[in-house]
N, C-alpha and C positions, 0 to 999 in steps of 0.2 A: 280466851276470844273475850270474857270481860276484862278480866286488865286490859287488854287492844280497845275496846269501847269507853271505858275508863279517863284512857291516858288522852281519846281524839275528841273526846267529853271535853274535860280539863279544860286543854289547851283551848279549844274553838272558844269556850265563855270568859276564860279568862280574858283573851283579846275583845271578847263581844263587847265585856264588860268596861272594859276599858275604852274602848271605841265609842260607848254608848255615852261614858260621863262626859269623852274630851266633846262630842256630839250636842250633847244637851247646853253643854254651858254656851259652846257657840250660838245654837238657836237660843240658847232663853234671849238671848241680845236682841231680842225680835222685843221681848215683852219692853224693854226701858221706854220706849215712848209711851203706855200703858204708866207705865208706874210714875212720868215727868210729869204728864197729865195731872194724875192724881195729884201731885206733887205739888202743882199750881194749886190746884180747888185746895190745899192747905188740910186734904185728912191725914189720918193719926200715923204712923208708922205700921202699927199692925194691918191695915188696908194694903198696903206697898208688898206683904207679906201674905196677904191673901190670893193678890196677883200673881203673884210670881209663882204660888202653890195651882193656880187654877189656870196657869199654862201649860202646864208640867205634864197632864197628858197629851197634849197637842203635840206638845215638844219630843215625846218621846214615841209616839204613832210613826213620828216623822224621820230620827234617826235611829227606832229599832233594824226599819228595811235596810239603810244604808252601811249600820255597823253591821250586820248578818252579813251583807255582802264584802266586806272589807274585810272581817276576821275570816271568811274563807277563803279568798284571796292570800292573805298574810299565812294564816297555816298552810294549807294546802299546797301553798308556792311553797315553803320550807321544806318540808315532806319531802315534796317534791324534788326541789334538790336536793336536798340529802340524802336522798336514795330509799326514804325511807319506806313508799309506797310500793317501791321494788321488791326490796326485802318481801312486803308486806304479803304481793301479789304472787310471787315464789315460792313463799311455804303457803299457798293456795287458797290463801283468802283474798274473795272476791272482791272487787271496790263497793261493789252495793255494802257488802259488810262493813269495810272502811268506812261508808258515808253516814250508815244508817244510823249512830246517836243523832252526829248533824244533822239528819232530814225530820227524828223525833221533837228535836229541838228548836228546828225553823219553825214545825207546823204549832210547836204551844206558843212560839211566840208572836206566830201568824193569827191566833184567837187572843190573844191579850189585846192586836194591831185593831181586830173588828171590832171591837169590844171600847176602845181605846177613839176610832173612829167613826163607828155610827153610834153611838151615846156618849160616851162620856166626856170626853173630849167638847163637844158643840156646850152640851150643858153648861160647860163650865164657861167657856166662852160666851155665854152670854152671860155669864156672870162678871165674869169680866169686864164686859159692853155696861151693864148697869151699873158696876161702879165708877168705869168712866166716867158715863153720863150722869151718877151722883142719882140714881132710881132708890136709892136705899133712904129713907126719910133721916135715918140719924147721920149718914154719911153726910148727907147736903150741910145738914147743918151746921156738919165738923167745914163745912167747904167754906163757909160765907166769912168773908178775909175782911181783915180789918184794913180800912184806909184807903178802901177800895171799891166801886159801884162793880153791885152781881147785876151780870147783863144777863142772866141765862132767864130773864122771866119775862114773858110776852110783852112787849106794853110799858112795860114798868123795869124802871132803873132805882135799887135801893144802895146806900152811902152806909156805912157802919162805923163809926169812927173809932170805936172800942170794944174787945169784945169782954165778961168776963168769966165769973161760974154761974153754973148750974142755969148756963148759957141764954144770960144775963147779956146786954148792949146797951152801947152807951152811945151817943151824938148820932141817931138815928136820924137819915132823911128817904123819903120814898115820893121818887117821881112819875106819875102816872102820866106814856106817853099817846095822843091820839094819831086818830089817822091817820092826819098832815103831818105826824112826827113833831104836831108842838105841845109845847107841857099842858095838862090839860086841870091836873092838883099837884099842888108841892105841903108833903107832912113833915113836920120837923119835931123832932119829940126831944128829951132830955134823955130821956133813955127806955129801954122796955126789953120784951125777952121773945125768943125764939120758941114755938113748942110743935114738933110733928103729932098730925092724926093721922095716925096710917089707916084703920079702916077706911076716912074719907079719902086719904090721897091731899092732905092739903097742910100748910104748914100756915101756921097760925104768930103775926106779927105782933104784939101783944104792946103799945109803944104808951110813955106815960108821959103828961103834963105836955102834950101833943099841939101844936098850930098848923091849922089846913089854912091852906089857901088858895080856891078853884077860883078859876079862869072860865069863864063864859065866849066861846070860840066867838059865837053870833055880834053880843055885844060890845065884847071887848074886856067890859068890867070883871072887877075883881072880887070875892068873898071871902072873907076870914070870918075863923070861928076856932075856940079853944075845947079841949077835952084832959081832963086830969085821967082816963085810962080808955083806949080805944083797941079794939081788935080789927089787924086788919091780914084777910084773907090770902092764900097764894094757894091757887089751882096747882099746885104741884104735880098731881097724879094726870091730869089730861095735859098739861106741856108736857112731861115728857115720856110716858108710856104712850101720848097715841102720835105726837109728833118725830120727835128725835130717836123712840128707843120702839120702832118696828121689828118686829124679829125678823129679822134675813134667813132669806135660805140655812145659808154654811152656821148661823147658829142654832140650827133646827134639825130633835134627832133624828132617826130611823123612822121613827113611827110617827114621828110628827111629819116628816114630808113625803112618807107614804098615804097618813092619812087625806096631807093636802093633795096628792096625788088623783086620788079618787075623786074628792069631792070637784075638783080642776076638771076632772073629767067626764061628771055630772055635767057641769056647765059648760062644754065645748068648749073650753078652753086649752091651750098649749102649753102642757107637761115639760117640754124641753129642759129646760130650766133646772127643773126639780128631778129629772130624771136623768140628767149629765150630770149632778148635786151626788146623788146615789153611788153609781156608777164608779165616781171619781172615787169615793173615797173607798169604795172595798177595791175598786183595780190597786188602791196604794194599801191598805189593808193586806193583799193578797201580794203584793209585790214580794215581803222575802221567798215566797218558794218560788218566784222568778229568780232572783236574784242567785239563789241557789241553785238550780238547776244549769243557770249561767256559767253560775260563779265556779262551781265545782271541776269542770273538765278543761274551764279555762287556764286556772291555778294549777294545775295540774300540767299542761301542756304549757304552759311558762315558766316551770322547772326555775325561779330564781329566788337566791336568796335574799339578796336587795327587796327589801320594803316598799323602797320608792319606787319599783315598778309596777307594782303589785295596789299600793294606793292611787297610780294615775292611774293606772285600767278601771278602777273602783270608781273615778270621780268621772270619768270619759260612761261607764254603763249605768251608773246613776241616771246626771248628768241628760240623756238619750232620754229615759224613760221619764223624767220625772217633767221635762223640757216637753214632751208630746202628751202626755196628760192635763198640762196646765193648759195646751197650746188648744187642747179640744175643748177644754172648760172656758175657754174665751170665748166659743163658738156655739153657746149655746143659742147667741140669738139667730142662729141660723141653723133652724131644722132642720131645710134638706141636705144638709152635709149629715144628717144623724151622729153628733158628735161623742152623743149614750154610747155607741156601738165604736167610734175610731179610736176612743183613748182605752181599749183595751187589743190595740194592735201591737204597742211593747210588749206587756204580759204574753200575749200569747207566742210572739217573736223566738222572746229569751225562754219559753219553758221548751217550744219547740226544738230550736236550734241547742238545746242545754243537753234534751235528751235525747238528740241524734250524735253528739260531742260524747254520752257519758256511754252510747251505745258503740259507737266507733271504739270509743278507749276499753271494753270489754272483751271487744274481739281482736283485741294486740293481744 
């Protein structure tokens, strides 16, 4: 029996690892958009590697359930077609004994998916967003481009001709924009230096040999001054953290969402969006269980050696499951439909139908 269990587990794991590798490669292509935005900011190559590593947990949490179903349909479909399952049952080995190793592996994979979906993946997805938006001071300094205008600062445009070593800059121009979209101050400096003050969330732009032109919008007069050295602070923290990087639900961990639900309920605010997000993550994390229960009897009934049949059936089942979950997720603005409960329909259906089919097979 031990030899049989090792045989089934080895074949299943081999197919699973290969399938996960292929799916991870395909799904990681989604991260190319983030990589492209970071490249446009002139970030170092190491930041791109960080983005790809941070995207890996979420990709794995999506790839593992799909790979589980594909591996089950391919392996048990071939075993059934070659009469291996028939031979095992003829020797007194039940279906449950045959699939026991796979059930244990799938249970462990489900635990991994739960950890990824509820905690690891959203935290790292938040880090990707902070990198993409440039919320790390050092990364932002790297993102100041030569020969271009930095447009990411409210009511301010900064032009840098060249960047040197030790965060030095040359040929600097700063334009301050008024409420009427007109220039109210123009600062031009021969050289300067960038410095990020982390505790204050401020980027200090130190300018040397700076000429300052200030325009009075009421009188239309122009006032000029000169400074050998001046510091121009940019309120980086408020600009990005309060405006652009408001932490959305999809970037929150389970504990953060749970705490938010408690707070919102105390304020009598609808929590459907939060509840849908939590249930969606759990439903996706538990999908390997639903897939193994529906996949095992189907693979035995299909009994085809051709891999294309198993892959086709896998795609159909996966598409139905994920499409239903994400359609319900889009209904978070309609609490009267209870989308947090509706998204469990495919999981429950797959498990009920799968258990029924397994029961029918054991009685044959």
